[in-house]
C-alpha angles and dihedrals in degrees: 000000000000093000090058096047098051096062089043091052093047091050091050094048090045092050091050089050091054094048093055111089130164108238098023113223093231092053090051094048096045103034109023120083110174088185101050111110097151139031092256091060090048091055090050091049091049091050097049089047089054094236121168133195126010107341134165123229123196121210126215122300118248090240129027100212113141135278098050093177135032138183118251095220144025097258122089092235096053115115121273118228134189109262093209126046118257137188109262126209124193109210131195106205097173097064119104087255111028116233143178132200128195116252094190147313103247104043137155127204133188128217138180111257094209098050104018091230115139119243108263135210117187088353093300125103112265108246125180113198118193094192112147102201094167087064103033095047099030095111097049097097100024097088096121094174093062115086107220096174114118093207092259117117089223094069099038 
């Protein structure tokens, strides 16, 4: 009995090892849009991919140096994460008129290397955005030599 189970166990473990890929092809096909630079392009991508419900679409990375994804641990079943930050869009494909909104510009998302399904929290893909808007936009309203008053005392 033991001699029969040993080859079966080795075959199962070897099959699981082959199925784990970082990045998983299904994740690339359904969640990565290398041509999406706006929320409108993200909606079009999600429609052509046939996605339903609330989905997350990632745009292109700023650089294309490989590897673009990496696993977060030593095991083959550990989550796979994008190595370079990407713009992330959350899309509602079940609305009367499908729409997307940008979650951030520098975002990371995890997915299962065996199934290709993104890691989820409260039924939505877990996305971690590292955008620092306090620094990147700090000088937008500090142009003191520009007179923004319209002449009305209400806005002065």
